Gaussian input, Z-matrix of N, CA and C with variables (Angstrom, degrees):
# hf/3-21g

backbone

0 1
 N
 C     1     B1
 C     2     B2     1     A1
 N     3     B3     2     A2     1     D1
 C     4     B4     3     A3     2     D2
 C     5     B5     4     A4     3     D3
 N     6     B6     5     A5     4     D4
 C     7     B7     6     A6     5     D5
 C     8     B8     7     A7     6     D6
 N     9     B9     8     A8     7     D7
 C    10    B10     9     A9     8     D8
 C    11    B11    10    A10     9     D9
 N    12    B12    11    A11    10    D10
 C    13    B13    12    A12    11    D11
 C    14    B14    13    A13    12    D12
 N    15    B15    14    A14    13    D13
 C    16    B16    15    A15    14    D14
 C    17    B17    16    A16    15    D15
 N    18    B18    17    A17    16    D16
 C    19    B19    18    A18    17    D17
 C    20    B20    19    A19    18    D18
 N    21    B21    20    A20    19    D19
 C    22    B22    21    A21    20    D20
 C    23    B23    22    A22    21    D21
 N    24    B24    23    A23    22    D22
 C    25    B25    24    A24    23    D23
 C    26    B26    25    A25    24    D24
 N    27    B27    26    A26    25    D25
 C    28    B28    27    A27    26    D26
 C    29    B29    28    A28    27    D27
 N    30    B30    29    A29    28    D28
 C    31    B31    30    A30    29    D29
 C    32    B32    31    A31    30    D30
 N    33    B33    32    A32    31    D31
 C    34    B34    33    A33    32    D32
 C    35    B35    34    A34    33    D33
 N    36    B36    35    A35    34    D34
 C    37    B37    36    A36    35    D35
 C    38    B38    37    A37    36    D36
 N    39    B39    38    A38    37    D37
 C    40    B40    39    A39    38    D38
 C    41    B41    40    A40    39    D39
 N    42    B42    41    A41    40    D40
 C    43    B43    42    A42    41    D41
 C    44    B44    43    A43    42    D42
 N    45    B45    44    A44    43    D43
 C    46    B46    45    A45    44    D44
 C    47    B47    46    A46    45    D45
 N    48    B48    47    A47    46    D46
 C    49    B49    48    A48    47    D47
 C    50    B50    49    A49    48    D48
 N    51    B51    50    A50    49    D49
 C    52    B52    51    A51    50    D50
 C    53    B53    52    A52    51    D51
 N    54    B54    53    A53    52    D52
 C    55    B55    54    A54    53    D53
 C    56    B56    55    A55    54    D54
 N    57    B57    56    A56    55    D55
 C    58    B58    57    A57    56    D56
 C    59    B59    58    A58    57    D57
 N    60    B60    59    A59    58    D58
 C    61    B61    60    A60    59    D59
 C    62    B62    61    A61    60    D60
 N    63    B63    62    A62    61    D61
 C    64    B64    63    A63    62    D62
 C    65    B65    64    A64    63    D63
 N    66    B66    65    A65    64    D64
 C    67    B67    66    A66    65    D65
 C    68    B68    67    A67    66    D66
 N    69    B69    68    A68    67    D67
 C    70    B70    69    A69    68    D68
 C    71    B71    70    A70    69    D69
 N    72    B72    71    A71    70    D70
 C    73    B73    72    A72    71    D71
 C    74    B74    73    A73    72    D72
 N    75    B75    74    A74    73    D73
 C    76    B76    75    A75    74    D74
 C    77    B77    76    A76    75    D75
 N    78    B78    77    A77    76    D76
 C    79    B79    78    A78    77    D77
 C    80    B80    79    A79    78    D78
 N    81    B81    80    A80    79    D79
 C    82    B82    81    A81    80    D80
 C    83    B83    82    A82    81    D81
 N    84    B84    83    A83    82    D82
 C    85    B85    84    A84    83    D83
 C    86    B86    85    A85    84    D84
 N    87    B87    86    A86    85    D85
 C    88    B88    87    A87    86    D86
 C    89    B89    88    A88    87    D87
 N    90    B90    89    A89    88    D88
 C    91    B91    90    A90    89    D89
 C    92    B92    91    A91    90    D90
 N    93    B93    92    A92    91    D91
 C    94    B94    93    A93    92    D92
 C    95    B95    94    A94    93    D93
 N    96    B96    95    A95    94    D94
 C    97    B97    96    A96    95    D95
 C    98    B98    97    A97    96    D96
 N    99    B99    98    A98    97    D97
 C   100   B100    99    A99    98    D98
 C   101   B101   100   A100    99    D99
 N   102   B102   101   A101   100   D100
 C   103   B103   102   A102   101   D101
 C   104   B104   103   A103   102   D102
 N   105   B105   104   A104   103   D103
 C   106   B106   105   A105   104   D104
 C   107   B107   106   A106   105   D105
 N   108   B108   107   A107   106   D106
 C   109   B109   108   A108   107   D107
 C   110   B110   109   A109   108   D108
 N   111   B111   110   A110   109   D109
 C   112   B112   111   A111   110   D110
 C   113   B113   112   A112   111   D111
 N   114   B114   113   A113   112   D112
 C   115   B115   114   A114   113   D113
 C   116   B116   115   A115   114   D114
 N   117   B117   116   A116   115   D115
 C   118   B118   117   A117   116   D116
 C   119   B119   118   A118   117   D117
 N   120   B120   119   A119   118   D118
 C   121   B121   120   A120   119   D119
 C   122   B122   121   A121   120   D120
 N   123   B123   122   A122   121   D121
 C   124   B124   123   A123   122   D122
 C   125   B125   124   A124   123   D123
 N   126   B126   125   A125   124   D124
 C   127   B127   126   A126   125   D125
 C   128   B128   127   A127   126   D126
 N   129   B129   128   A128   127   D127
 C   130   B130   129   A129   128   D128
 C   131   B131   130   A130   129   D129
 N   132   B132   131   A131   130   D130
 C   133   B133   132   A132   131   D131
 C   134   B134   133   A133   132   D132
 N   135   B135   134   A134   133   D133
 C   136   B136   135   A135   134   D134
 C   137   B137   136   A136   135   D135
 N   138   B138   137   A137   136   D136
 C   139   B139   138   A138   137   D137
 C   140   B140   139   A139   138   D138
 N   141   B141   140   A140   139   D139
 C   142   B142   141   A141   140   D140
 C   143   B143   142   A142   141   D141
 N   144   B144   143   A143   142   D142
 C   145   B145   144   A144   143   D143
 C   146   B146   145   A145   144   D144
 N   147   B147   146   A146   145   D145
 C   148   B148   147   A147   146   D146
 C   149   B149   148   A148   147   D147
 N   150   B150   149   A149   148   D148
 C   151   B151   150   A150   149   D149
 C   152   B152   151   A151   150   D150
 N   153   B153   152   A152   151   D151
 C   154   B154   153   A153   152   D152
 C   155   B155   154   A154   153   D153
 N   156   B156   155   A155   154   D154
 C   157   B157   156   A156   155   D155
 C   158   B158   157   A157   156   D156
 N   159   B159   158   A158   157   D157
 C   160   B160   159   A159   158   D158
 C   161   B161   160   A160   159   D159
 N   162   B162   161   A161   160   D160
 C   163   B163   162   A162   161   D161
 C   164   B164   163   A163   162   D162
 N   165   B165   164   A164   163   D163
 C   166   B166   165   A165   164   D164
 C   167   B167   166   A166   165   D165
 N   168   B168   167   A167   166   D166
 C   169   B169   168   A168   167   D167
 C   170   B170   169   A169   168   D168
 N   171   B171   170   A170   169   D169
 C   172   B172   171   A171   170   D170
 C   173   B173   172   A172   171   D171
 N   174   B174   173   A173   172   D172
 C   175   B175   174   A174   173   D173
 C   176   B176   175   A175   174   D174
 N   177   B177   176   A176   175   D175
 C   178   B178   177   A177   176   D176
 C   179   B179   178   A178   177   D177
 N   180   B180   179   A179   178   D178
 C   181   B181   180   A180   179   D179
 C   182   B182   181   A181   180   D180
 N   183   B183   182   A182   181   D181
 C   184   B184   183   A183   182   D182
 C   185   B185   184   A184   183   D183
 N   186   B186   185   A185   184   D184
 C   187   B187   186   A186   185   D185
 C   188   B188   187   A187   186   D186
 N   189   B189   188   A188   187   D187
 C   190   B190   189   A189   188   D188
 C   191   B191   190   A190   189   D189
 N   192   B192   191   A191   190   D190
 C   193   B193   192   A192   191   D191
 C   194   B194   193   A193   192   D192
 N   195   B195   194   A194   193   D193
 C   196   B196   195   A195   194   D194
 C   197   B197   196   A196   195   D195
 N   198   B198   197   A197   196   D196
 C   199   B199   198   A198   197   D197
 C   200   B200   199   A199   198   D198
 N   201   B201   200   A200   199   D199
 C   202   B202   201   A201   200   D200
 C   203   B203   202   A202   201   D201
 N   204   B204   203   A203   202   D202
 C   205   B205   204   A204   203   D203
 C   206   B206   205   A205   204   D204
 N   207   B207   206   A206   205   D205
 C   208   B208   207   A207   206   D206
 C   209   B209   208   A208   207   D207
 N   210   B210   209   A209   208   D208
 C   211   B211   210   A210   209   D209
 C   212   B212   211   A211   210   D210
 N   213   B213   212   A212   211   D211
 C   214   B214   213   A213   212   D212
 C   215   B215   214   A214   213   D213
 N   216   B216   215   A215   214   D214
 C   217   B217   216   A216   215   D215
 C   218   B218   217   A217   216   D216
 N   219   B219   218   A218   217   D217
 C   220   B220   219   A219   218   D218
 C   221   B221   220   A220   219   D219
 N   222   B222   221   A221   220   D220
 C   223   B223   222   A222   221   D221
 C   224   B224   223   A223   222   D222
 N   225   B225   224   A224   223   D223
 C   226   B226   225   A225   224   D224
 C   227   B227   226   A226   225   D225
 N   228   B228   227   A227   226   D226
 C   229   B229   228   A228   227   D227
 C   230   B230   229   A229   228   D228
 N   231   B231   230   A230   229   D229
 C   232   B232   231   A231   230   D230
 C   233   B233   232   A232   231   D231
 N   234   B234   233   A233   232   D232
 C   235   B235   234   A234   233   D233
 C   236   B236   235   A235   234   D234
 N   237   B237   236   A236   235   D235
 C   238   B238   237   A237   236   D236
 C   239   B239   238   A238   237   D237
 N   240   B240   239   A239   238   D238
 C   241   B241   240   A240   239   D239
 C   242   B242   241   A241   240   D240
 N   243   B243   242   A242   241   D241
 C   244   B244   243   A243   242   D242
 C   245   B245   244   A244   243   D243
 N   246   B246   245   A245   244   D244
 C   247   B247   246   A246   245   D245
 C   248   B248   247   A247   246   D246

   B1=1.5352
   B2=1.6246
   B3=1.2324
   B4=1.5074
   B5=1.5760
   B6=1.2121
   B7=1.5345
   B8=1.5822
   B9=1.2511
   B10=1.4355
   B11=1.5690
   B12=1.3178
   B13=1.3867
   B14=1.5112
   B15=1.2915
   B16=1.4206
   B17=1.5160
   B18=1.2638
   B19=1.4174
   B20=1.5874
   B21=1.2984
   B22=1.3746
   B23=1.4651
   B24=1.3785
   B25=1.3950
   B26=1.3911
   B27=1.3394
   B28=1.4790
   B29=1.5153
   B30=1.3004
   B31=1.5180
   B32=1.5625
   B33=1.2498
   B34=1.5207
   B35=1.5295
   B36=1.3525
   B37=1.4917
   B38=1.4509
   B39=1.3249
   B40=1.5538
   B41=1.5378
   B42=1.2980
   B43=1.5208
   B44=1.4694
   B45=1.3696
   B46=1.4200
   B47=1.4299
   B48=1.2929
   B49=1.4753
   B50=1.5614
   B51=1.3568
   B52=1.4018
   B53=1.5890
   B54=1.4592
   B55=1.3804
   B56=1.5203
   B57=1.2844
   B58=1.4662
   B59=1.4634
   B60=1.3385
   B61=1.4942
   B62=1.5193
   B63=1.3938
   B64=1.3890
   B65=1.4855
   B66=1.3424
   B67=1.4004
   B68=1.5376
   B69=1.3070
   B70=1.5401
   B71=1.4472
   B72=1.3820
   B73=1.4795
   B74=1.5595
   B75=1.2547
   B76=1.4793
   B77=1.4245
   B78=1.2984
   B79=1.4607
   B80=1.5858
   B81=1.3673
   B82=1.4902
   B83=1.4542
   B84=1.2124
   B85=1.4005
   B86=1.4765
   B87=1.3542
   B88=1.4682
   B89=1.5280
   B90=1.3122
   B91=1.4112
   B92=1.5299
   B93=1.3677
   B94=1.4650
   B95=1.4624
   B96=1.3397
   B97=1.3840
   B98=1.5326
   B99=1.3063
   B100=1.5193
   B101=1.4748
   B102=1.2813
   B103=1.4044
   B104=1.4060
   B105=1.3652
   B106=1.4529
   B107=1.6176
   B108=1.2256
   B109=1.4664
   B110=1.5183
   B111=1.3072
   B112=1.4999
   B113=1.5135
   B114=1.3352
   B115=1.4037
   B116=1.4533
   B117=1.3038
   B118=1.5012
   B119=1.5708
   B120=1.2404
   B121=1.5091
   B122=1.5052
   B123=1.3134
   B124=1.4079
   B125=1.4683
   B126=1.2808
   B127=1.5987
   B128=1.5555
   B129=1.2362
   B130=1.4552
   B131=1.5280
   B132=1.3821
   B133=1.4417
   B134=1.5845
   B135=1.2821
   B136=1.4186
   B137=1.5634
   B138=1.3457
   B139=1.5166
   B140=1.4331
   B141=1.3765
   B142=1.4038
   B143=1.6079
   B144=1.2310
   B145=1.4635
   B146=1.5235
   B147=1.3291
   B148=1.4880
   B149=1.5809
   B150=1.4108
   B151=1.5554
   B152=1.5410
   B153=1.2655
   B154=1.5626
   B155=1.4310
   B156=1.3885
   B157=1.4885
   B158=1.5179
   B159=1.3638
   B160=1.4134
   B161=1.5910
   B162=1.2848
   B163=1.3992
   B164=1.5225
   B165=1.3376
   B166=1.4227
   B167=1.4886
   B168=1.3771
   B169=1.3969
   B170=1.5876
   B171=1.2497
   B172=1.4815
   B173=1.6078
   B174=1.3247
   B175=1.4676
   B176=1.6022
   B177=1.3735
   B178=1.4183
   B179=1.4911
   B180=1.4057
   B181=1.4588
   B182=1.6509
   B183=1.3557
   B184=1.5593
   B185=1.5231
   B186=1.2015
   B187=1.4906
   B188=1.4998
   B189=1.3114
   B190=1.4337
   B191=1.5768
   B192=1.2292
   B193=1.4102
   B194=1.4003
   B195=1.3325
   B196=1.4283
   B197=1.5285
   B198=1.3069
   B199=1.5055
   B200=1.5680
   B201=1.2940
   B202=1.3938
   B203=1.5431
   B204=1.4258
   B205=1.4870
   B206=1.5612
   B207=1.2347
   B208=1.5072
   B209=1.5010
   B210=1.3118
   B211=1.4713
   B212=1.5229
   B213=1.3811
   B214=1.3671
   B215=1.5732
   B216=1.2809
   B217=1.4454
   B218=1.5482
   B219=1.2606
   B220=1.5631
   B221=1.5496
   B222=1.3645
   B223=1.4013
   B224=1.5834
   B225=1.2917
   B226=1.4540
   B227=1.5463
   B228=1.3449
   B229=1.5151
   B230=1.4714
   B231=1.4169
   B232=1.4909
   B233=1.5488
   B234=1.3836
   B235=1.4990
   B236=1.4304
   B237=1.3487
   B238=1.4246
   B239=1.5098
   B240=1.3095
   B241=1.4119
   B242=1.5524
   B243=1.3000
   B244=1.4725
   B245=1.5028
   B246=1.2938
   B247=1.4176
   B248=1.5393
   A1=107.26
   A2=115.70
   A3=118.58
   A4=103.97
   A5=108.33
   A6=115.32
   A7=108.94
   A8=115.46
   A9=119.03
   A10=110.02
   A11=116.64
   A12=120.72
   A13=110.03
   A14=118.44
   A15=122.53
   A16=109.86
   A17=116.90
   A18=121.54
   A19=106.83
   A20=117.40
   A21=124.09
   A22=109.51
   A23=125.05
   A24=125.45
   A25=118.47
   A26=119.00
   A27=125.64
   A28=112.26
   A29=120.29
   A30=121.43
   A31=110.44
   A32=112.68
   A33=117.25
   A34=112.82
   A35=117.62
   A36=122.54
   A37=115.62
   A38=118.46
   A39=117.24
   A40=111.75
   A41=115.71
   A42=121.29
   A43=107.06
   A44=119.16
   A45=122.97
   A46=114.65
   A47=118.19
   A48=123.05
   A49=108.53
   A50=118.87
   A51=121.43
   A52=108.59
   A53=116.73
   A54=122.30
   A55=104.14
   A56=122.84
   A57=122.26
   A58=113.25
   A59=117.28
   A60=122.49
   A61=104.66
   A62=115.27
   A63=117.03
   A64=114.23
   A65=121.87
   A66=129.08
   A67=108.74
   A68=120.13
   A69=120.04
   A70=111.51
   A71=119.41
   A72=116.21
   A73=111.40
   A74=119.99
   A75=121.38
   A76=119.04
   A77=118.70
   A78=129.29
   A79=104.50
   A80=113.79
   A81=124.52
   A82=105.80
   A83=120.63
   A84=126.67
   A85=106.94
   A86=116.15
   A87=118.07
   A88=119.30
   A89=114.03
   A90=122.49
   A91=114.78
   A92=112.53
   A93=111.71
   A94=117.19
   A95=117.15
   A96=120.90
   A97=113.08
   A98=117.53
   A99=121.44
   A100=112.05
   A101=115.43
   A102=121.15
   A103=120.05
   A104=120.43
   A105=121.40
   A106=111.30
   A107=118.71
   A108=121.44
   A109=108.73
   A110=119.74
   A111=115.80
   A112=106.34
   A113=113.86
   A114=121.97
   A115=113.00
   A116=117.53
   A117=124.37
   A118=102.62
   A119=111.23
   A120=116.02
   A121=109.71
   A122=115.79
   A123=121.45
   A124=108.88
   A125=114.17
   A126=120.58
   A127=109.12
   A128=116.24
   A129=121.67
   A130=105.87
   A131=115.66
   A132=122.07
   A133=109.45
   A134=121.25
   A135=125.10
   A136=111.75
   A137=111.99
   A138=121.01
   A139=108.52
   A140=117.99
   A141=120.66
   A142=112.80
   A143=114.94
   A144=121.40
   A145=113.57
   A146=110.63
   A147=117.54
   A148=113.26
   A149=109.33
   A150=116.63
   A151=106.81
   A152=120.02
   A153=120.24
   A154=107.57
   A155=121.19
   A156=120.41
   A157=110.15
   A158=119.38
   A159=124.01
   A160=110.33
   A161=119.44
   A162=123.27
   A163=102.70
   A164=122.60
   A165=120.06
   A166=110.16
   A167=118.46
   A168=122.67
   A169=112.38
   A170=116.19
   A171=123.85
   A172=105.77
   A173=116.86
   A174=123.08
   A175=106.18
   A176=117.54
   A177=120.88
   A178=115.68
   A179=113.48
   A180=113.53
   A181=109.52
   A182=110.94
   A183=112.64
   A184=107.44
   A185=125.64
   A186=124.74
   A187=109.36
   A188=119.87
   A189=123.78
   A190=111.09
   A191=119.06
   A192=123.53
   A193=111.70
   A194=119.72
   A195=121.30
   A196=111.64
   A197=120.56
   A198=121.31
   A199=104.47
   A200=125.40
   A201=124.53
   A202=109.76
   A203=113.80
   A204=114.13
   A205=109.47
   A206=121.12
   A207=128.26
   A208=107.98
   A209=119.41
   A210=125.48
   A211=108.93
   A212=119.44
   A213=124.26
   A214=109.69
   A215=115.63
   A216=117.85
   A217=112.54
   A218=113.81
   A219=114.64
   A220=109.76
   A221=116.58
   A222=119.40
   A223=110.26
   A224=115.23
   A225=116.21
   A226=113.75
   A227=114.91
   A228=116.34
   A229=112.95
   A230=115.13
   A231=114.27
   A232=112.44
   A233=115.32
   A234=116.47
   A235=109.43
   A236=127.55
   A237=123.89
   A238=106.37
   A239=121.45
   A240=120.58
   A241=113.48
   A242=119.58
   A243=121.88
   A244=116.89
   A245=115.13
   A246=121.11
   A247=108.98
   D1=135.69
   D2=-177.81
   D3=-93.55
   D4=151.73
   D5=175.53
   D6=-85.47
   D7=143.66
   D8=178.84
   D9=-77.01
   D10=141.62
   D11=179.53
   D12=-73.23
   D13=139.66
   D14=179.68
   D15=-70.02
   D16=143.87
   D17=175.48
   D18=-103.27
   D19=128.34
   D20=179.03
   D21=-109.08
   D22=141.83
   D23=175.73
   D24=-69.04
   D25=-32.28
   D26=-179.99
   D27=-88.26
   D28=2.52
   D29=-179.65
   D30=-82.45
   D31=114.83
   D32=178.24
   D33=-101.59
   D34=2.47
   D35=179.19
   D36=88.13
   D37=-3.22
   D38=177.95
   D39=-70.97
   D40=149.82
   D41=178.06
   D42=-101.62
   D43=115.88
   D44=172.93
   D45=-84.45
   D46=-49.73
   D47=179.09
   D48=-130.40
   D49=99.44
   D50=-177.31
   D51=-64.10
   D52=138.83
   D53=-173.61
   D54=-106.98
   D55=5.56
   D56=175.02
   D57=-79.05
   D58=74.96
   D59=-170.66
   D60=-100.18
   D61=137.88
   D62=174.71
   D63=-64.27
   D64=138.04
   D65=179.71
   D66=99.85
   D67=-15.40
   D68=175.02
   D69=-76.65
   D70=155.06
   D71=-177.58
   D72=-66.75
   D73=-27.37
   D74=179.24
   D75=-89.04
   D76=7.42
   D77=-176.74
   D78=-61.23
   D79=134.08
   D80=177.32
   D81=-121.93
   D82=116.08
   D83=177.51
   D84=-85.38
   D85=121.83
   D86=179.20
   D87=-66.65
   D88=-30.46
   D89=175.15
   D90=-73.91
   D91=-28.37
   D92=-179.53
   D93=-76.64
   D94=-4.41
   D95=176.63
   D96=-78.21
   D97=-22.12
   D98=171.19
   D99=-92.70
   D100=122.09
   D101=173.12
   D102=-60.66
   D103=127.23
   D104=-176.26
   D105=-90.33
   D106=133.57
   D107=174.33
   D108=-90.28
   D109=113.49
   D110=173.62
   D111=-128.36
   D112=144.38
   D113=175.50
   D114=-88.69
   D115=145.50
   D116=178.74
   D117=-76.84
   D118=140.57
   D119=175.04
   D120=-95.10
   D121=128.42
   D122=178.06
   D123=-95.72
   D124=120.92
   D125=179.25
   D126=-103.55
   D127=137.82
   D128=173.86
   D129=-74.68
   D130=168.43
   D131=-175.55
   D132=-65.00
   D133=-30.98
   D134=179.06
   D135=-69.75
   D136=-44.07
   D137=176.69
   D138=-62.59
   D139=-46.26
   D140=-176.80
   D141=-64.05
   D142=-42.09
   D143=175.82
   D144=-61.40
   D145=-41.71
   D146=178.58
   D147=-65.33
   D148=-37.01
   D149=176.57
   D150=-66.28
   D151=-45.97
   D152=-177.29
   D153=-66.42
   D154=-42.44
   D155=179.81
   D156=-58.88
   D157=-43.55
   D158=-177.66
   D159=-63.83
   D160=-35.26
   D161=-174.25
   D162=-78.10
   D163=-42.66
   D164=-178.02
   D165=-66.53
   D166=-38.63
   D167=177.12
   D168=-59.34
   D169=-42.48
   D170=-178.20
   D171=-64.61
   D172=-42.14
   D173=-174.84
   D174=-68.56
   D175=-44.59
   D176=176.12
   D177=-60.32
   D178=-37.33
   D179=-177.17
   D180=-70.42
   D181=-41.42
   D182=178.72
   D183=-67.16
   D184=-39.48
   D185=178.31
   D186=-64.14
   D187=-37.18
   D188=-179.99
   D189=-68.93
   D190=-33.96
   D191=173.49
   D192=-64.98
   D193=-50.35
   D194=177.60
   D195=-59.83
   D196=-41.23
   D197=-174.70
   D198=-71.84
   D199=-35.60
   D200=-178.46
   D201=-69.99
   D202=-35.67
   D203=-178.71
   D204=-77.04
   D205=-33.11
   D206=173.57
   D207=-60.15
   D208=-44.99
   D209=-177.10
   D210=-68.37
   D211=-45.02
   D212=177.05
   D213=-60.10
   D214=-44.08
   D215=177.50
   D216=-60.14
   D217=-44.21
   D218=-177.84
   D219=-66.61
   D220=-35.72
   D221=179.01
   D222=-70.62
   D223=-36.28
   D224=173.60
   D225=-65.11
   D226=-41.99
   D227=175.26
   D228=-61.91
   D229=-37.43
   D230=-173.10
   D231=-75.70
   D232=-38.21
   D233=-170.40
   D234=-100.41
   D235=-18.35
   D236=-171.08
   D237=-121.73
   D238=-59.54
   D239=-166.81
   D240=-72.41
   D241=-46.24
   D242=-178.51
   D243=-96.61
   D244=33.33
   D245=174.71
   D246=-89.90

């Protein structure tokens, strides 16, 4: 059972500070009320392979950067910091 909202005599319905803030549990996005119609994109085999290759290449680059940074940190610790 819901509680009835209180009626105040001085309430004229104006919003002084809106509480509809993104990230809050009660947030209501005005755009999300309208359903969006989107078409699925059909990729050919070649386009799909190129997409997968690009994603794997990006992952390998980012992993490589972390491996190089970790290796340089270990070398720094071994030769400079812990001497």
